[in-house]
C-alpha positions as CSV (number, residue, x, y, z in Angstrom):
1,M,18.9,12.1,39.9
2,A,15.3,11.9,41.0
3,G,13.8,8.5,40.7
4,A,17.2,6.7,40.3
5,T,17.9,3.6,42.4
6,P,21.2,3.6,44.3
7,G,23.6,1.2,42.9
8,T,22.2,1.1,39.4
9,P,24.6,1.5,36.4
10,R,23.2,5.0,35.7
11,V,23.8,6.2,39.3
12,L,27.3,4.6,39.4
13,R,28.2,6.3,36.1
14,A,27.0,9.6,37.3
15,M,29.0,9.2,40.5
16,N,32.2,8.3,38.6
17,D,31.6,11.2,36.3
18,R,31.3,13.7,39.2
19,A,34.4,12.3,40.8
20,A,36.4,12.8,37.6
21,L,35.1,16.3,37.1
22,D,35.9,17.3,40.7
23,L,39.5,15.9,40.1
24,L,39.9,18.0,36.9
25,L,38.6,21.0,38.8
26,A,41.0,20.5,41.6
27,H,44.1,19.4,39.7
28,G,43.8,20.8,36.2
29,P,44.4,18.7,33.1
30,L,44.9,15.0,33.7
31,S,45.6,12.0,31.6
32,R,43.3,9.0,31.2
33,T,45.8,6.9,33.2
34,R,46.0,9.5,36.0
35,I,42.2,9.8,36.3
36,G,42.0,6.0,36.4
37,R,44.5,5.9,39.3
38,L,42.8,8.6,41.2
39,T,39.3,7.2,40.8
40,G,40.3,3.5,41.0
41,L,38.7,2.9,37.6
42,S,40.2,0.6,35.0
43,K,41.7,2.0,31.9
44,P,38.8,0.9,29.7
45,T,36.2,2.4,32.2
46,A,38.2,5.6,32.4
47,S,38.3,5.9,28.6
48,Q,34.6,5.4,28.4
49,L,34.1,8.0,31.1
50,L,36.2,10.6,29.3
51,A,34.5,9.9,26.0
52,R,31.1,10.4,27.7
53,L,32.1,13.6,29.4
54,E,33.6,14.9,26.1
55,A,30.4,14.1,24.3
56,C,28.4,16.0,27.1
57,G,30.6,19.1,26.5
58,L,32.0,19.0,30.0
59,V,35.6,17.9,29.1
60,V,37.9,18.9,26.4
61,A,41.2,17.3,25.1
62,T,44.1,19.7,25.7
63,G,47.6,18.8,24.6
64,T,49.6,15.8,25.7
65,A,51.7,15.0,28.8
66,G,55.3,16.0,28.2
67,G,54.6,16.4,24.5
68,R,54.5,12.6,24.1
69,P,52.3,11.2,21.3
70,G,49.7,8.6,21.8
71,P,46.3,8.2,23.5
72,S,47.9,7.4,26.9
73,A,49.6,10.8,27.0
74,Q,46.4,12.8,26.0
75,L,45.4,15.3,28.7
76,Y,41.8,16.2,29.4
77,A,40.6,19.4,31.1
78,L,37.3,20.7,32.5
79,N,35.5,22.7,29.8
80,A,35.3,25.9,31.8
81,S,33.0,27.5,29.2
82,A,30.3,24.9,29.8
83,A,28.5,27.3,32.2
84,H,29.0,30.8,33.6
85,V,27.7,32.4,36.8
86,A,27.6,36.0,38.1
87,G,27.9,37.5,41.6
88,L,26.9,41.0,42.7
89,D,27.9,42.9,45.8
90,V,25.4,45.6,46.6
91,T,26.1,48.5,49.0
92,P,24.5,51.9,49.4
93,E,27.4,53.5,47.5
94,R,27.9,51.1,44.6
95,I,27.3,47.7,43.0
96,R,30.1,45.5,41.9
97,A,29.4,42.6,39.6
98,A,31.7,39.8,38.3
99,V,31.2,36.9,35.9
100,A,33.1,33.6,36.3
101,D,33.4,30.4,34.2
102,L,32.8,26.9,35.5
103,A,36.4,26.7,36.7
104,G,35.9,29.8,38.9
105,T,38.0,32.1,36.8
106,V,36.7,35.6,36.8
107,I,36.4,36.7,33.1
108,G,34.5,40.0,33.5
109,T,33.8,42.7,36.1
110,H,31.9,45.9,36.3
111,E,31.1,48.6,38.9
112,V,28.2,51.0,39.1
113,V,28.7,54.0,41.4
114,L,25.5,55.2,43.0
115,G,25.2,58.9,43.7
116,D,22.9,60.6,46.1
117,S,20.8,62.2,43.3
118,D,19.4,60.8,40.1
119,R,19.8,57.3,41.6
120,P,18.3,54.6,39.4
121,G,15.9,52.1,40.8
122,A,17.1,48.7,42.2
123,V,16.2,46.8,39.1
124,A,18.2,49.3,36.9
125,Q,21.1,49.1,39.4
126,V,21.2,45.3,39.1
127,T,20.8,45.1,35.4
128,G,23.3,47.8,34.7
129,A,26.0,46.2,36.8
130,L,25.2,42.7,35.6
131,D,25.2,43.7,31.9
132,G,28.4,45.6,32.3
133,A,30.1,42.5,33.7
134,V,28.6,40.2,31.1
135,K,29.7,42.5,28.3
136,A,33.2,42.6,29.7
137,A,33.2,38.8,29.7
138,G,32.1,38.7,26.1
139,L,28.8,37.1,26.9
140,H,25.1,37.9,26.9
141,R,22.8,38.0,30.0
142,T,21.1,34.9,28.8
143,G,24.4,33.0,28.9
144,L,24.5,33.0,32.7
145,H,23.5,29.8,34.5
146,R,22.9,31.5,37.9
147,V,23.3,34.8,39.7
148,V,23.8,35.4,43.4
149,I,23.2,38.9,44.8
150,G,24.7,39.9,48.1
151,T,23.0,42.7,50.0
152,P,23.1,44.1,53.5
153,G,20.2,42.8,55.6
154,A,18.1,39.9,54.3
155,F,15.0,39.2,52.2
156,D,12.4,37.8,54.5
157,P,11.5,34.3,53.0
158,H,7.9,34.8,54.1
159,T,7.2,38.3,52.7
160,G,9.9,38.8,50.1
161,R,10.8,42.2,51.6
162,L,14.3,43.3,52.5
163,R,14.7,43.6,56.2
164,Y,17.5,45.0,58.5
165,A,18.9,47.3,55.8
166,S,17.0,50.6,56.0
167,H,20.2,52.3,54.7
168,L,19.8,50.7,51.3
169,P,17.6,53.1,49.3
170,G,15.2,51.7,46.7
171,W,15.4,48.1,47.8
172,H,12.4,47.8,50.0
173,S,9.5,47.5,47.5
174,P,7.4,44.4,48.2
175,T,7.4,43.6,44.5
176,L,11.2,44.0,44.0
177,L,11.9,40.3,43.7
178,D,9.1,39.8,41.2
179,E,10.4,42.7,39.1
180,L,13.9,41.3,39.1
181,A,12.6,37.8,38.2
182,A,10.8,39.3,35.2
183,V,14.0,40.7,33.7
184,L,16.5,38.1,34.7
185,P,16.1,34.9,32.7
186,M,18.3,32.7,35.0
187,P,17.9,31.5,38.6
188,V,18.7,34.3,41.0
189,E,19.5,33.9,44.7
190,Y,19.7,36.6,47.3
191,E,22.0,36.3,50.3
192,N,23.1,38.5,53.2
193,D,26.5,40.0,52.5
194,V,28.2,38.8,55.7
195,N,26.9,35.3,55.0
196,L,28.7,35.4,51.7
197,V,31.9,36.4,53.4
198,A,31.5,33.2,55.5
199,V,31.0,31.2,52.3
200,A,34.2,32.6,50.9
201,E,36.1,31.9,54.1
202,Q,34.7,28.3,54.3
203,Q,35.6,27.5,50.7
204,L,38.7,29.6,50.1
205,G,40.0,30.9,53.4
206,A,40.4,30.6,57.2
207,A,37.3,28.4,57.8
208,R,38.2,25.6,55.4
209,G,37.6,22.2,57.0
210,H,35.4,23.7,59.7
211,D,31.7,22.9,60.0
212,D,30.9,25.0,63.1
213,F,32.2,28.6,63.1
214,V,31.1,32.2,63.6
215,L,32.4,35.0,61.4
216,L,32.4,38.4,63.0
217,W,32.4,41.2,60.4
218,N,33.3,44.8,61.2
219,E,33.4,47.4,58.4
220,S,30.7,50.0,57.9
221,G,28.6,47.9,60.1
222,V,29.0,45.1,62.6
223,G,27.5,41.7,61.6
224,A,28.0,38.0,61.9
225,A,27.5,34.8,60.0
226,L,26.7,31.6,61.7
227,V,27.7,28.2,60.2
228,L,26.3,25.2,62.0
229,G,26.9,21.7,60.9
230,G,28.4,23.0,57.7
231,R,25.4,25.1,56.7
232,L,24.5,28.7,57.0
233,H,22.0,29.4,59.7
234,R,19.8,32.3,58.5
235,G,17.0,32.3,61.0
236,W,13.2,32.5,60.6
237,T,13.2,35.9,58.9
238,G,16.8,35.8,57.5
239,G,18.0,38.0,60.3
240,A,20.4,35.5,62.1
241,G,23.7,37.3,62.6
242,E,22.3,40.9,62.7
243,V,24.3,41.3,65.8
244,G,24.9,45.1,65.4
245,F,21.4,45.4,66.9
246,M,22.3,43.3,69.9
247,P,22.0,45.0,73.4
248,V,25.3,44.8,75.2
249,P,26.7,46.3,78.4
250,G,28.7,49.4,78.1
251,T,26.2,51.4,76.0
252,P,22.8,52.9,76.6
253,L,19.9,50.7,75.6
254,V,18.9,51.5,72.0
255,R,15.2,51.2,71.2
256,G,13.6,51.1,67.8
257,V,16.8,49.6,66.4
258,T,15.5,48.9,62.9
259,R,14.2,52.5,62.6
260,V,17.4,54.1,63.7
261,N,19.5,51.3,62.0
262,T,21.8,50.8,64.9
263,G,22.0,49.0,68.2
264,G,24.1,48.4,71.3
265,Y,26.9,46.3,69.7
266,Q,27.2,48.7,66.7
267,E,27.5,51.6,69.1
268,L,30.1,49.8,71.3
269,A,32.3,48.3,68.6
270,G,31.3,49.7,65.3
271,V,33.1,52.1,63.0
272,G,32.0,55.2,64.9
273,V,33.7,54.2,68.1
274,V,37.2,54.2,66.8
275,P,37.5,58.0,66.4
276,R,35.8,58.5,69.7
277,L,38.3,56.2,71.5
278,A,41.2,58.0,69.7
279,R,40.0,61.5,70.8
280,A,39.7,60.3,74.4
281,L,43.3,59.3,74.3
282,G,44.5,62.5,72.7
283,I,45.5,60.7,69.4
284,E,45.6,62.9,66.4
285,P,44.1,61.1,63.3
286,P,46.9,60.1,60.9
287,P,46.5,60.9,57.2
288,A,44.0,58.5,55.5
289,A,44.7,56.7,52.2
290,P,43.6,59.0,49.4
291,D,42.5,56.2,47.2
292,S,40.6,54.2,49.8
293,P,37.6,52.2,48.4
294,Y,35.7,52.8,51.7
295,D,33.6,55.7,52.9
296,P,35.4,58.5,54.9
297,E,34.4,57.2,58.3
298,V,35.7,53.7,57.6
299,T,38.8,55.1,55.9
300,A,39.6,57.3,58.9
301,S,39.1,54.4,61.4
302,I,41.3,52.0,59.3
303,A,44.1,54.6,59.4
304,L,43.8,55.0,63.2
305,L,43.9,51.2,63.8
306,E,46.8,50.7,61.4
307,W,48.7,53.5,63.1
308,A,48.1,51.9,66.5
309,A,49.2,48.5,65.4
310,A,52.4,50.0,63.8
311,E,53.2,52.0,67.0
312,V,53.0,48.9,69.2
313,A,55.1,46.9,66.7
314,A,57.7,49.7,66.7
315,D,57.8,49.8,70.5
316,A,58.3,46.0,70.7
317,A,61.1,46.2,68.0
318,A,62.8,48.9,70.1
319,G,62.9,46.6,73.1
320,E,60.1,48.2,75.1
321,G,58.3,44.9,75.5
322,P,59.2,41.2,75.6
323,A,60.3,39.7,72.3
324,G,57.4,38.0,70.6
325,E,54.9,39.3,73.2
326,V,51.9,40.9,71.5
327,L,50.3,42.3,74.6
328,V,53.0,44.8,75.4
329,G,53.4,48.5,76.1
330,D,51.1,51.1,77.6
331,G,51.3,53.8,74.9
332,P,48.2,55.3,73.3
333,G,48.3,53.0,70.3
334,R,48.2,49.9,72.5
335,E,45.4,51.4,74.6
336,L,43.3,52.3,71.5
337,L,43.6,48.7,70.3
338,A,42.9,47.3,73.7
339,N,39.7,49.4,74.2
340,F,38.5,48.5,70.8
341,A,39.2,44.8,71.5
342,T,37.2,45.0,74.7
343,G,34.2,46.2,72.8
344,L,34.5,43.5,70.2
345,A,35.0,40.8,72.8
346,T,31.9,42.0,74.8
347,G,29.5,41.2,72.0
348,L,31.4,38.2,70.9
349,A,31.1,36.7,74.4
350,S,27.3,36.5,74.1
351,M,27.5,34.8,70.7
352,V,30.1,32.3,72.0
353,A,28.0,31.5,75.1
354,V,25.0,30.6,72.9
355,L,26.7,28.9,70.0
356,D,29.9,27.4,71.4
357,P,31.7,27.5,68.0
358,E,34.9,25.7,67.2
359,V,36.4,28.7,65.4
360,V,35.7,32.5,65.3
361,V,36.8,34.2,62.1
362,L,37.4,37.9,62.5
363,S,36.9,39.8,59.2
364,G,36.2,43.2,57.7
365,A,38.4,46.1,57.1
366,L,38.4,47.4,60.7
367,I,39.5,44.1,62.2
368,T,42.1,43.3,59.6
369,A,43.5,46.9,60.1
370,G,44.5,45.9,63.6
371,G,46.1,42.6,62.4
372,E,47.5,39.9,64.6
373,L,47.8,42.3,67.6
374,L,44.1,43.1,67.6
375,R,43.2,39.4,67.2
376,A,45.4,38.5,70.2
377,L,43.8,41.3,72.3
378,V,40.3,40.2,71.5
379,E,41.2,36.6,72.3
380,S,42.7,37.6,75.6
381,E,39.7,39.6,76.6
382,L,37.3,36.9,75.4
383,A,39.0,34.4,77.7
384,E,37.9,36.6,80.6
385,L,34.3,37.0,79.4
386,A,33.3,33.6,78.0
387,A,33.4,30.1,79.5
388,S,34.3,28.3,76.2
389,R,37.5,28.9,74.3
390,P,37.0,29.0,70.5
391,R,40.0,29.5,68.4
392,L,40.2,33.0,66.9
393,V,41.6,33.6,63.4
394,V,41.8,36.5,61.1
395,G,40.0,36.1,57.8
396,E,42.1,35.3,54.8
397,V,39.8,36.5,52.0
398,R,40.7,40.2,52.0
399,E,39.9,41.3,48.4
400,E,36.2,41.6,47.5
401,P,35.1,38.9,50.0
402,V,31.3,39.5,49.4
403,L,31.7,39.2,45.7
404,R,34.0,36.2,46.0
405,G,31.4,34.5,48.3
406,A,28.6,35.3,45.8
407,L,30.6,33.6,43.0
408,A,31.5,30.7,45.2
409,S,27.9,30.1,46.1
410,A,26.7,30.4,42.5
411,L,29.4,28.0,41.4
412,A,28.7,25.4,44.0
413,A,25.0,25.2,43.0
414,T,25.8,25.3,39.3
415,R,28.4,22.6,39.4
416,D,25.9,20.3,41.2
417,E,23.5,20.8,38.3
418,V,26.0,20.8,35.4
419,F,28.1,17.9,36.7
420,D,25.1,15.7,37.0
421,T,25.5,13.7,33.9
422,S,22.4,11.5,34.5
423,R,20.5,14.4,32.8
424,F,22.0,13.2,29.5
425,D,20.9,9.6,30.0
426,P,18.2,8.8,27.5
427,A,16.8,6.1,29.8
428,R,16.0,8.7,32.5
């Protein structure tokens, strides 16, 4: 609402419109009377508001309350088809794309699997995945209001080049963003994949209501997202949170980290350490899930951590540890989890010392495989290594967290634009 004066009728109308749209988004269909009560508006003003929103195409009449006739029983709902967004989750192995309507309902998905040979370029990868999802949604690419693409690493805001992700083939051309802009007719935003997991947890999961938190991610790589004052902190080059490169005690000093695409914390607590810890303890790897969506190394590590957590739970249930006590037993499963937790807590202690967050969200397939027991072990170890005591929680967004974060980010920006009804005001 550039140029508008606070307190003018146009500004107040737009504020009331936004409040009503947010209520419809949160509660679903509402009557005129209910909207009036929730917003504090009189019945005539609520009626004018709904008529205005209906004329703008943002609200539709849908049925009546309890089947009763009459205007007071008429229900109104957000017009979910007023805008559509897309999110993409890019990895070296595949790209997943999804399209959602304005209400956040996913209406189309598509996945492109990327082989080692005959690999299409990055532009073809994006357009192939996006067009597949758009087609599944019954739309056309031009019908999208915004797209958010999540990738490993980050695009440097000063050079436009992807950094911190040498393992993503075909995505490092200095002209890539210009090439994508030439074929995508809508605004496109690019975000680090772990940052998008934090967005998903802040809007939908364990970080709701928290403005200062760290999300520690551990899957094929170790990464972090930093939310300070309610906003993502990306750093000067977009590399804030690339903690896998962080030097830590317990591993040799890694030099040339971006060239070798690893670092101390990745070597101490990343996916490769779990099989090594298991071998040192004489643990035979359990069968891995045959239909796992992860690469073989991640799949094997998940199986080991799930086995360890199950073994400790079985020992506790058999009476070999105090009831309700998670730090019990001295078997190989408990030792595997404890050693892994020490590695996680070692790097986390450095982050906590610098940032002093209110909450730490532990996320990613390796961490969630260890469940509550691993969380408690990390928390116990962190208490010995860090002066501050943030609350540790396990992430709640387990299915497609990067993709869900991309959609949530696209929807937040799109709703700010679409819900601004001052753009329809002829006096503007």
